[in-house]
C-alpha positions in Angstrom: 28.5 34.3 -29.9 31.8 33.3 -28.4 33.1 29.7 -28.4 32.3 29.3 -24.7 28.7 30.5 -25.2 28.3 28.2 -28.1 29.6 25.3 -26.0 27.2 26.1 -23.1 24.3 26.3 -25.5 25.2 23.0 -27.1 25.4 21.3 -23.7 22.1 22.7 -22.7 20.4 21.4 -25.8 22.1 18.0 -25.6 21.0 17.4 -22.0 17.7 19.3 -22.1 16.1 17.5 -25.0 16.2 14.0 -23.4 15.0 15.4 -20.1 12.1 17.4 -21.6 9.6 14.4 -21.8 10.3 13.6 -18.1 9.7 17.2 -17.2 6.4 17.3 -19.1 5.3 14.0 -17.5 6.0 15.4 -14.1 4.0 18.5 -14.8 0.8 16.8 -15.9 1.0 13.6 -13.8 -1.2 15.2 -11.2 -4.0 15.5 -13.8 -3.5 12.0 -15.2 -6.4 10.3 -13.5 -10.1 11.1 -13.5 -11.5 12.5 -10.4 -13.8 9.9 -8.7 -16.3 10.2 -5.9 -15.2 8.3 -2.8 -16.8 7.7 0.5 -14.0 9.1 2.7 -13.6 7.9 6.3 -15.2 10.1 8.9 -12.8 12.9 9.9 -11.7 13.5 13.4 -14.3 16.2 14.1 -17.2 14.1 13.1 -15.9 11.1 14.9 -15.6 13.1 18.1 -19.3 13.9 17.9 -20.3 10.3 17.6 -21.4 8.4 20.8 -22.2 4.7 21.1 -25.6 3.3 21.9 -26.9 3.8 25.4 -26.6 0.1 26.2 -23.0 0.1 24.9 -22.3 3.2 27.0 -23.3 1.3 30.1 -20.5 -1.2 29.4 -18.0 1.5 28.4 -18.4 3.2 31.8 -15.9 0.6 32.9 -14.3 -0.6 29.7 -13.2 2.9 28.6 -11.4 3.7 31.8 -7.9 2.8 33.0 -9.4 1.5 36.3 -12.8 0.2 37.4 -14.5 -0.4 40.8 -15.5 -3.9 41.6 -18.0 -4.7 44.4 -18.3 -8.0 46.2 -22.0 -8.9 45.9 -21.9 -10.8 49.2 -19.9 -8.5 51.5 -20.3 -5.2 49.8 -16.6 -4.5 49.8 -15.2 -2.3 47.0 -11.9 -2.7 45.2 -10.3 -0.6 42.4 -8.9 -2.8 39.6 -6.8 -2.1 36.6 -8.6 -2.4 33.2 -6.1 -4.3 31.0 -5.3 -2.7 27.7 -6.9 -5.4 25.5 -10.2 -4.8 27.4 -10.2 -1.0 27.1 -12.4 0.5 24.3 -12.4 4.1 23.3 -16.0 5.2 22.9 -15.4 7.5 20.0 -13.3 5.0 18.1 -15.9 2.3 18.7 -18.8 4.6 17.6 -16.9 5.5 14.3 -16.0 1.9 13.6 -17.8 -0.5 11.2 -19.6 -2.2 14.1 -20.1 1.0 16.1 -23.9 0.9 15.8 -24.2 -2.5 17.6 -24.9 -2.9 21.3 -22.5 -5.1 23.2 -24.9 -8.0 23.7 -25.5 -8.2 20.0 -22.2 -10.2 19.9 -21.6 -11.0 23.6 -23.6 -13.2 25.9 -26.4 -11.5 27.9 -24.6 -12.9 30.9 -22.3 -9.9 30.6 -25.1 -7.6 31.7 -24.4 -8.9 35.2 -21.7 -7.1 37.3 -19.3 -8.5 38.1 -19.5 -10.7 35.0 -20.1 -14.4 35.9 -17.2 -16.8 35.0 -19.6 -18.8 32.8 -19.7 -15.8 30.4 -16.0 -16.4 29.6 -16.8 -19.8 28.1 -19.5 -18.4 25.8 -19.4 -19.1 22.1 -17.1 -16.6 20.2 -18.6 -15.4 16.9 -16.6 -15.4 13.7 -17.1 -13.2 10.6 -19.1 -15.9 8.8 -21.6 -16.2 11.6 -23.0 -12.8 10.5 -21.5 -12.3 7.0 -21.7 -15.8 5.6 -25.2 -15.6 4.1 -27.3 -13.1 2.4 -27.2 -11.3 -0.9 -25.9 -8.1 0.8 -22.7 -9.9 1.6 -22.2 -11.7 -1.7 -19.8 -9.1 -3.2 -17.4 -9.6 -0.2 -16.9 -13.4 -0.9 -16.4 -14.1 2.8 -16.3 -17.9 2.2 -13.3 -17.4 -0.1 -11.7 -15.2 2.5 -12.2 -17.9 5.1 -10.7 -20.6 2.9 -7.7 -18.4 2.1 -7.2 -17.6 5.8 -7.2 -21.2 6.8 -4.7 -22.0 4.1 -2.4 -19.2 5.1 0.4 -19.2 7.8 -2.2 -17.6 10.1 -4.6 -20.5 9.9 -5.4 -22.3 13.1 -3.7 -25.4 11.8 -0.4 -23.6 12.5 -1.4 -21.1 15.2 -3.9 -22.3 17.8 -6.8 -19.9 18.6 -5.8 -17.5 15.8 -9.0 -16.0 14.4 -10.3 -13.0 12.4 -10.3 -11.0 15.6 -6.5 -11.6 16.0 -6.0 -9.0 13.2 -9.3 -7.2 12.9 -10.3 -5.8 16.3 -14.2 -5.9 16.2 -14.3 -2.7 18.4 -12.1 -0.6 16.2 -12.2 -2.1 12.7 -13.1 0.2 9.8 -13.4 -0.4 6.1 -10.6 1.4 4.3 -9.6 -0.2 1.0 -13.2 -0.7 -0.3 -14.3 2.8 0.6 -11.4 4.4 -1.2 -9.6 7.4 0.3 -5.9 8.1 0.5 -3.5 5.2 -0.3 -1.2 6.5 2.4 -4.0 6.1 5.0 -5.0 2.7 3.7 -1.4 1.5 3.9 -0.9 2.9 7.4 -4.2 1.3 8.6 -3.4 -2.1 7.2 0.3 -2.2 8.2 -0.7 -1.2 11.8 -2.7 -4.5 12.0 0.4 -6.5 11.1 2.7 -4.6 13.4 0.4 -5.0 16.4 2.0 -8.5 16.6 5.0 -8.5 14.4 6.2 -5.2 15.9 5.2 -5.9 19.6 6.9 -8.7 21.4 4.2 -8.9 24.1 1.4 -9.6 21.5 3.7 -11.8 19.4 4.6 -14.1 22.3 1.0 -14.6 23.3 0.3 -16.2 19.9 3.5 -18.0 19.0 6.3 -19.3 21.1 9.4 -18.1 19.4 11.6 -15.0 19.3 10.2 -11.9 17.6 11.8 -11.3 14.2 13.5 -7.9 13.7 11.6 -6.4 10.9 14.4 -4.0 9.8 17.1 -6.7 9.6 14.7 -9.1 8.0 14.1 -6.7 5.2 17.7 -5.4 4.8 17.7 -6.5 1.1 14.9 -3.9 0.4 16.2 -0.5 -0.8 14.8 2.5 0.9 12.9 0.5 3.5 11.1 3.5 5.1 9.6 4.6 1.8 8.4 1.0 1.0 6.9 0.6 4.4 4.9 3.9 4.1 3.7 3.3 0.5 3.1 -0.5 0.3 1.1 -2.8 2.5 2.8 -5.9 4.1 0.2 -8.2 2.3 1.1 -6.7 -1.1 4.4 -8.7 -0.9 3.4 -11.4 1.6 0.0 -12.6 0.3 -1.1 -14.5 -2.8 -3.3 -12.3 -5.0 -6.8 -13.6 -5.7 -9.0 -11.8 -8.3 -12.2 -12.9 -6.5 -11.6 -10.8 -3.4 -10.4 -7.2 -2.8 -7.9 -7.9 0.0 -5.8 -11.0 -0.1 -5.9 -13.2 3.0 -3.7 -16.1 1.9 -0.6 -14.9 3.7 2.5 -16.9 2.5 5.6 -18.1 4.4 8.5 -15.7 4.4 10.2 -17.6 1.6 7.2 -17.1 -0.6 7.2 -13.3 -0.3 7.9 -11.1 -3.4 11.5 -10.2 -3.7 11.7 -9.5 -7.4 11.6 -5.7 -8.0 10.2 -6.1 -11.5 7.0 -7.6 -10.0 6.0 -4.2 -8.8 8.2 -1.8 -10.9 6.7 -2.6 -14.3 3.6 -1.6 -16.3 1.9 -4.9 -15.2 2.7 -4.2 -11.6 1.1 -6.6 -9.1 0.1 -3.6 -7.1 -2.6 -3.0 -9.7 -4.1 -6.4 -8.6 -3.7 -5.7 -4.9 -3.2 -2.2 -3.4 -4.7 -0.3 -6.3 -7.3 -3.0 -7.2 -10.3 -0.9 -6.3 -9.0 2.3 -7.8 -8.1 0.7 -11.1 -11.7 -0.3 -11.6 -12.8 3.3 -11.1 -10.1 5.3 -13.0 -9.1 5.5 -16.6 -6.3 7.5 -18.1 -7.0 10.2 -20.7 -3.3 11.1 -21.0 -1.8 7.8 -22.0 -0.4 6.9 -18.6 -0.1 3.2 -17.8 -1.6 2.5 -14.3 -3.1 6.0 -13.8 -4.3 5.0 -10.4 -0.7 5.0 -9.2 0.2 8.4 -10.6 -1.9 10.3 -8.1 -0.5 8.6 -5.0 3.0 7.6 -5.7 5.8 7.4 -8.2 6.8 3.8 -8.8 9.7 3.4 -11.2 8.6 1.4 -14.2 4.9 1.4 -13.3 4.2 5.1 -14.1 5.2 4.9 -17.7 3.3 6.9 -20.4 2.5 5.6 -23.8 3.0 8.9 -25.6 6.2 9.7 -23.9 7.5 6.2 -24.7 6.8 6.9 -28.4 8.4 10.4 -28.1 11.5 8.9 -26.5 11.8 6.3 -29.2 11.4 9.0 -31.9 14.1 11.2 -30.2 16.4 8.2 -29.8 15.8 7.3 -33.5 16.6 10.9 -34.6 19.7 10.9 -32.5 20.9 7.7 -34.2 20.0 9.2 -37.6 21.9 12.3 -36.8 24.9 10.3 -35.7 24.7 8.2 -38.9 24.4 11.3 -41.1 27.2 13.1 -39.3 29.5 10.0 -39.6 28.6 9.5 -43.3 29.4 13.2 -44.1 32.7 13.0 -42.2 33.6 9.8 -44.0 32.8 11.3 -47.4 34.7 14.5 -46.6 37.8 12.6 -45.5 37.6 10.4 -48.6 37.4 13.5 -50.8 40.4 15.1 -49.1 42.5 12.0 -49.6 41.6 12.0 -53.4 42.6 15.7 -53.9 46.3 16.5 -54.8 48.2 18.0 -52.0 49.3 21.6 -52.3 52.6 20.8 -50.7 53.4 18.2 -53.3 52.5 20.7 -56.1 54.8 23.3 -54.5 57.7 20.8 -54.2 57.3 19.8 -57.8 57.5 23.4 -59.1 60.6 24.0 -57.0 62.4 21.0 -58.4 61.7 22.3 -61.9 
């Protein structure tokens, strides 16, 4: 081999050996977690086949359209009115939602069966989550009482924002369980963040609830590296809510100054994402390949949180061997130089013989 070929081979070995564990980790990371059975959300084709209850359809004849016809019961005059956005309900979306099997008057007053709706119906009692989900063994696992207490203590509590309720974030006509039923983390993040951005990304909704200027989300998070990637892979509440082990989804939303800003809180083997975003998955999956936080490895690569125990050991061994090699090399050079200094010089011997 020529000197240039030897040099290229040496560089390849020098850079290839440290990168080999990373390459192997990347190759098998897709198989790091056990496959689990999940109840996936209804796909678009199945959702399109669903239709609401007949009684609900009677209401949706008006509430699913952009406009509706209103008749004066006394004069018989007809007028076409605009159906405002917040009053419009897509039939297929409603049918595929968590509450899609209810009829409208299960939650709304029976006065709404009259057309046009009497003004008294507008003052009817508004149900909250606890009115239906607060009692009964079937709801015990959800800990709705704890969620209610967290909500009241959060910045969204009605002590700070009047008339703010569960429905301000969770539209009862479209709400679907996502986190508890598993599925793609990307879909869960998108679904949850959409709820936040309905207000925090829309000035018309924001001003209805709170009388102040809408904050620019991008400039407010300008300290965050690679914003778009974080917004796609992490929920707002993962940084802006206090984690509670008793509930699956945190509802104690903190003030802006209380949000997570320390990168290590997520980018470490004890990542807070394992107690929030990946909380359900971590209970279902275990690693057979030595990966810390195997739930994360199938959905994202989070620096510091996707470490592997075996590769940690391998890297330490390689690092130790490198140090040992350097120490042996340095020792041999030291002994060789010392030996050379102790040997008589050929030049000195030649000069001595010449003088004789």
